[in-house]
C-alpha positions as CSV (number, residue, x, y, z in Angstrom):
1,M,-6.3,-14.8,-31.8
2,G,-6.7,-13.2,-28.4
3,T,-3.5,-11.7,-26.5
4,I,-1.9,-13.2,-24.0
5,K,-3.0,-10.7,-20.9
6,S,-6.9,-12.0,-22.4
7,R,-6.0,-14.7,-22.6
8,M,-4.8,-15.1,-18.9
9,V,-8.2,-12.7,-17.8
10,V,-10.0,-15.3,-19.6
11,A,-8.1,-18.5,-17.5
12,A,-8.5,-16.6,-14.2
13,F,-12.4,-16.3,-14.5
14,L,-12.9,-19.9,-15.2
15,L,-10.3,-21.3,-12.4
16,V,-12.5,-18.9,-9.9
17,G,-15.4,-20.2,-11.2
18,L,-14.5,-24.1,-11.4
19,L,-13.4,-23.4,-7.8
20,G,-15.9,-21.8,-7.0
21,G,-13.6,-19.1,-5.2
22,V,-16.0,-15.7,-6.0
23,A,-18.7,-14.6,-4.0
24,W,-22.2,-15.1,-5.1
25,A,-25.3,-12.7,-5.1
26,E,-28.7,-14.5,-3.7
27,D,-29.7,-15.5,-7.1
28,N,-26.3,-17.5,-7.9
29,Q,-25.1,-14.6,-9.8
30,M,-21.1,-14.5,-9.8
31,C,-20.4,-10.6,-8.2
32,V,-16.8,-9.5,-8.9
33,P,-15.9,-5.8,-8.7
34,M,-14.3,-5.6,-12.6
35,G,-13.4,-2.3,-12.0
36,D,-11.8,0.4,-10.1
37,I,-12.5,0.1,-6.1
38,V,-12.2,3.3,-4.3
39,L,-9.9,2.4,-1.3
40,K,-11.2,5.3,1.0
41,S,-9.6,6.1,4.5
42,I,-12.2,5.3,7.2
43,S,-10.4,7.7,9.6
44,S,-12.0,11.2,10.2
45,E,-8.0,12.7,9.7
46,A,-7.0,11.1,6.1
47,K,-4.2,13.4,5.1
48,R,-4.1,11.4,1.7
49,A,-6.3,11.3,-1.1
50,A,-8.6,7.6,-1.5
51,V,-6.5,5.3,-3.7
52,S,-8.2,4.2,-7.0
53,F,-7.8,0.1,-6.7
54,P,-7.6,-1.7,-10.4
55,H,-9.2,-4.7,-9.1
56,A,-9.3,-6.7,-12.5
57,V,-5.7,-6.4,-13.0
58,H,-4.8,-8.3,-9.6
59,F,-7.2,-11.4,-10.7
60,S,-4.3,-13.6,-11.4
61,Y,-3.9,-13.3,-7.6
62,Q,-5.5,-15.9,-5.4
63,C,-8.4,-14.0,-3.7
64,Q,-7.2,-15.1,-0.1
65,K,-3.7,-13.2,-0.7
66,C,-5.8,-9.5,-0.2
67,H,-9.3,-11.7,1.1
68,H,-7.2,-13.6,4.3
69,Q,-10.4,-14.5,6.1
70,W,-12.5,-15.1,2.8
71,N,-13.9,-18.7,3.5
72,T,-14.8,-18.7,-0.3
73,E,-18.1,-19.6,0.1
74,S,-19.6,-16.2,2.4
75,M,-19.4,-12.7,0.7
76,I,-16.4,-10.9,1.2
77,T,-16.5,-8.2,3.8
78,G,-15.2,-5.2,4.1
79,C,-11.4,-4.8,5.8
80,S,-12.6,-2.6,7.7
81,T,-15.0,-4.9,9.6
82,A,-14.7,-5.4,13.3
83,G,-11.7,-7.7,14.7
84,C,-10.0,-7.3,11.2
85,H,-8.4,-4.1,10.0
86,D,-10.6,-1.9,12.2
87,L,-8.4,0.5,14.0
88,T,-8.8,4.7,12.9
89,E,-5.3,5.2,14.5
90,A,-1.9,3.7,14.9
91,P,-2.0,2.0,18.2
92,K,0.3,3.2,20.8
93,D,2.1,1.2,23.5
94,E,1.6,2.0,27.4
95,N,4.4,4.9,27.5
96,G,2.5,7.0,24.2
97,K,4.9,5.1,22.0
98,P,4.0,3.3,18.7
99,S,3.2,0.2,19.4
100,K,5.4,-2.8,18.2
101,D,2.8,-5.5,18.9
102,A,2.3,-7.2,15.0
103,K,-1.1,-8.5,15.9
104,L,-2.4,-4.9,16.8
105,T,-0.6,-3.0,14.3
106,I,-2.2,-4.8,11.4
107,R,-5.5,-3.8,12.6
108,Y,-4.3,-0.5,11.7
109,F,-6.3,-0.3,8.2
110,K,-3.3,2.0,7.4
111,N,-0.6,-0.4,8.3
112,A,-2.6,-3.6,6.5
113,Y,-3.1,-1.7,3.4
114,H,0.8,-0.4,3.1
115,T,2.1,-3.8,4.2
116,M,0.2,-5.9,1.6
117,C,0.1,-3.5,-1.5
118,I,3.1,-2.0,-1.0
119,G,4.8,-4.8,0.2
120,C,4.0,-7.3,-2.6
121,H,4.7,-4.5,-5.4
122,K,8.4,-4.4,-3.8
123,S,8.5,-8.2,-4.0
124,I,7.5,-8.1,-7.6
125,Q,10.5,-5.5,-8.2
126,Q,12.5,-7.7,-6.8
127,K,11.7,-10.7,-8.4
128,N,11.8,-9.0,-12.2
129,E,15.5,-7.7,-11.3
130,I,16.8,-10.5,-10.5
131,V,15.2,-12.3,-13.4
132,E,16.6,-9.3,-15.4
133,A,20.1,-9.8,-13.8
134,T,20.5,-13.0,-14.3
135,Q,18.4,-13.1,-17.8
136,I,15.7,-15.4,-16.5
137,Q,13.4,-16.1,-18.9
138,G,15.4,-14.1,-21.4
139,G,14.9,-11.2,-19.1
140,A,11.5,-10.9,-19.2
141,K,9.5,-9.3,-16.7
142,I,7.5,-11.8,-14.2
143,A,4.6,-9.1,-14.1
144,A,4.5,-5.2,-13.9
145,A,5.2,-4.2,-10.3
146,G,2.9,-1.6,-9.4
147,P,3.5,1.4,-7.9
148,T,5.3,2.2,-3.9
149,G,5.5,5.8,-4.1
150,C,2.5,7.8,-2.2
151,I,1.8,9.9,-4.9
152,Q,1.8,7.1,-7.3
153,C,-1.7,5.8,-5.2
154,H,-3.1,8.5,-3.5
155,P,-3.4,12.0,-5.9
156,K,-3.7,15.0,-4.7
157,E,-7.3,16.1,-4.3
158,E,-8.4,19.2,-6.4
């Protein structure tokens, strides 16, 4: 008998397959990266190492949570595609100070990743704290929260 985790992975694949929420190759084969995806900065002035993102760990979430412009039929494009998160530097206002325009600042790839990833991990962390404090579900965690600190995601380069 399989573990709960393996059952969840199988269920996620079935659900995704049944709903058609996957990318397909030309010969109608499903193309979902299973291992780690290396997320590299698009800036030539990156100060930290690339992030190794465990894609399969996130299969319990809807694809559009991260791939928010994906229509579930076409191939998924990269996050730095023109008009999405394509700015290589933090936007500044007319005085040279960091912009407060949310629509503009989210186009800066670093802000997009940090807002999405760290924000989600912190939200899970807060929910786990509430569950633990109130003993809802016997105090069992909702999910692993994931990293929220710089060196947890960006290993030191060798």
